[in-house]
N, C-alpha and C positions, 0 to 999 in steps of 0.2 A: 504493500500499500504506500502511503505517502512517507517521505523521509523527513529528518529534521530541517533540512534546508528549505524543503517546500513549505513546511509549517512556519518556519521563520519568516519567509517572504510574506506569507498570509498575515502573520501577526503584525509585521511592519507596516504593510499596506493598510490594515484596519486601524492601527494606531495613528497613522499619518492623517487619516481622515477624521477619526474620532477625537483627536485633540483639538479640532476646530468646533467651538461651541456655536459658531454661526452655520455650521453644516449639520450637526446633530446635537441634541439635548438629551442628557441621561441615556437611557437605553433605546432611544430612537435610532432609526436607520439600520442598515445591515450591509454585510459584504459577504462574498463567497469566491471560492476558487476550485475549479475542476482540475484535479492534479493529474487525472488520466481519464480514460473512457468509462470509468465506472464510479469514480470516488469524488465526492464534492465536500470541501470544508465549508461550513457556514456559521456565522455568528450565532450564538445561542440566544434564545428568547430572554429578554429582560437584562441581558448583560450589556455593558457599555462597549462600544467599538474599541476604546483604548484599554479594555480589560482582556482583549483576546491575547493570549500567551501561548507558549508552546505546549503547556499541558493543562490549559484551562480556557474557558470562555467561548468555545465553539463546539459544534457537533459534526459528525462525520456521516455522510449519506450516501447510499447507492442511488445516484441521481437518475439513471435510466429508468428505475421503478416508478419514480414520480412522474418523469416524462410520459411514460406509458399510460399513466392514469389519465393525465390531461390531454394527450393526443387521442385517446380512444373513447373519451366520454364527453358528453354535453352537461351543462348545469342541470337541465331538466331530467337527466337520467336518474337523479337521486332526489329523495324526499328532503334531505338536508345535505347540500353540497359541501358545506363547511365540515360536518362531521366525517363525511366520505373522504374529503381531501386530506384532512388532518390524520386520518387513519392510514391513509397511503404514505404519508410522510413518516409517520411512526414506524410503519413496517419497512421503511427504507433505511432506518437508523443502523449504522455498522458500529458494533461494540469494539472498542479499542482497549487493550491493556494499559493500565496506569492513567487512562483519560476518564474524568468523571462523565457519567452518561447524562448529558444536559439536554433539555428540550430544544429542538431546533427552532430557528426563527419561524415565526407565523407566515412569513413570506418566502418560505423554501420553495414554494411552488413555482413562482416566476423565475427565481434564480435558477431552477433546473432547466429551464427551456432557453436560457440566454447563453452568452459566450463563456469562455473560460474564466474571466475575471468580471465580477459584477460589483457595482457600488450603488447603493440606494441611500440617499440621504433626504433629510427634511430641511435642506438649505433655506435660510431665510431669504435669499435673493431669489431663488426659484419660486418661493412661495409668495413673494410679492405679486408676481404674475398669477400664480395657481390659486391664489385666495382672493383674486379680483374677478369682477364680472366681465373682464376684457381679456381673459386668458387666451382664448383661441386667436383673437385678433392680434394680440401682442406677440405671441409666439410665431405667427406668420410674418410679422414685421421684423422680429429680431433674428429668427432662426431660418430664414428662407433658403439658406445655402446648406443647412444641416439635414441629415437624414433622421427624422424623428416622427413619433406619433403622440397624440394627445388623447388621454383617456378621461372622459368626464367622470365625476365621482362615482366609484364603486367601493363598496365596504371592503376592508382589507381581507385577505384570506384566499380561499380557493375560488370564489367567484371573481375576484380581481384577477387571479392568474388566468382563468378561462377568457376573460375579456382581453387581457393583454395578448394571449396566444391568438385569439380570432383577429384582433386588429393587426398583429404582426403578419399573419397569413395574407390578409387584404393588401397590406403594404408590399409585401414580397411579390405578390401577383402583379402588382402595378410598376414596381421598381426593380425587380430582379434580385433584391437583397432585403435582409431585414433591417429595421431602423437601428441606429447606434444609441438613440436616446429616447427615453419614454417619460412623458410629463404626465403626472397624475394630478388631477384637480383636487384642491383642498387636501393635499398629501405631501407630495415631493417629486423628486426626480430619480430616474434610474439610467445609469450608463453601463455599457459593457464593451469588452474588447477581448482578443485573444492574447493580448500581452499586458502584463501589469502596469507598466509605465504608461502604455496607451490609454488604458482605462483610467488611471489616475489623472493624466493630462487632459483627457476629454472632459472629466467632471470639472477640473480646474477652468478650462476654457469656457464651458457653459456658464459657469458663475461669474467669470470675469467679464464675459459679453454682456450679461445682465447689468452687472455693475457699471460698465461704461455707458450703456443705454440710458440708465437712470441717474448717471453721474454720482454714483456711490462708490467711494474708495473702500475696498474690502478690508483694508487695514485699519479702518476707523470704527470697526464694530465695537460696541461698548465692552469693556472689560468687566467681569462679574466678580463681586467681592461681598462677603458677609463677615460680621464680627461676633465673636462669641460674648455672651453677657452672662451666662450661667451654664450649668450642666444641661446639655441637650436643649439649650436656648440660644438663639442667634438673631441678629438683626441685620437687615439689609444695609449694605454700604455701596451700592452701584448707583452712582449719581444719575445716570441716565433714566433708571427706573424710578428712583426718588422723586425726580423732577416731574416725570409723567404722571405720577399718582398724586403729587402735591397740588398740581394744577387742575385736579378732578377731571382729567381727560378721560380716564378709564375707571370704571367701577368694578367692584367684586362681582356684581350681579351681571354686567356685560361679559365678563371673562368666563363666568360659569354657565350663562344661559345661551351665549351666542359664540360657540367655539368656531375656530378656523379649521382645525383638523383633529383627527382622532387623539393624538397625544396630548392635546390640551385637555380633553376630558379625562384621559387616563391619569394625568399627573395632578390635575387641580381639583377634580370632584372629591368631595368629602375632606378636602384639605384646606382650600382657599375659604377663609371665613370661619374656620374651626382651629386648626393648628398653625395656619399661616394667616395672620391678620394684617391687613393693610390700614395704616393710620392715614386717613385723608388729609389731616392737618399738616403732618410732617413729611408725608409721602413714603415713610419707612415701613418695612414689613417686618413683623416679629414672628419668628419661627420657633415653635416648640416641638422639636423633633430632632433626630440624629444629623450630625453635619452633613453627611453625604446626601440625604434627602433635601436638606435646606438649600444646598448649592444646586441641586437639580431644579428645585422650584424657582430659585432665582434666575437660573439660565432659561427655564421654560418661559417665564414671565417676560424676561428681556427679549427673547425671540418673538413672542406674541405681539408685544408692544411695538417692536421694530417693524414688523411686517404691516401691522395696521396703520402705524404712522406714515410709513412710506407709501402705502396704497393711497391714503388720504392726501398726502403732500403732492402726489403725482396726478391728483385730480381724478382718480379712479374710485370705483365703488367696491366695498368689501363684499365678498361672497361668503356667507357663513354656511355652516352645515345645517341641513334641514333636520326637523325633529325625528323623523324616522331613522336617519343616518346616526343621530346621536343615541337613540335608543338601542340601536344594534350594538354600538360600542359599549354602552353601559352594561349591557347584559351578556356580552361575549366572554365566554370562560377564558379564552386566551388572553384578553386584555386584563382581566382580573388577575391572572397570573403574574403578568408584567408589573401591574400595579402593586401587588404583594412584594416582589422583588425590589421595586423602587423604594418601598418603605423600610426595607431591612438596612441595618447598619453596614 
């Protein structure tokens, strides 16, 4: 199977992307690497990308088994496509000596049908476009020379994989190749390539182009900081966030009731207004939780506010998730699992 060199490459690739809080927040986003014609390494569900190490943070899958499931079935073949798809992924897990048996990313399905190297992120720059009501129009204007597809919002999981597969087939029929970039409404971006550096560079290029289009310097993204005030008690020290809340631009109710994307629900629900309290007078947030979770919430809030502010400043309209989409995330077992991991020390 895979050797240490291959795993080290995958770990470095994941960490390089995962260290960027403007690309991923907490356990959001995922990476994968097909080391041969049978084996795929993929970030484990709930783990951070920068937690992927040689002996932890990822699962090993027999990806042709997952491909077979999606190539040979339609969504309507099953009473519950999510259960059927997650079962197919579980059955594809390869047990490896001295490696913890972790739950594969809930998005293993679409990773299985893409190239050797795959990066999926919740980049704040792509989400300025993808959480606006002008997403399709903007993508056509900005990425006219790129090979891409746009997927209107579909709940994460097997249904999303099926939709990506169907749209990729249509694109291939018309263009003789599959798209290099996949944009997901109210979610994020996927890039893939046969070479690690090509995959990383493509992801960088996509984000840089958006930055240039909107006159955003990617190096200016707010640094996140919290201060300890007691045992398991912290306070926000991110000026960008403090100023946004102090000016009453964004309320707890807005952030809870009108999410931009699934991770906003996963991380903020039952937390914001309970163990994370925004003081609208000072703009500071008090966290009564472990350090790791407090940093995650600070990162998540910074990303959400950054996206919303930029959408509004560019004269665009925000596209929020619909109630039915929110309900799916709130009741989905896979997201409850990620939420539990996020709240652990």
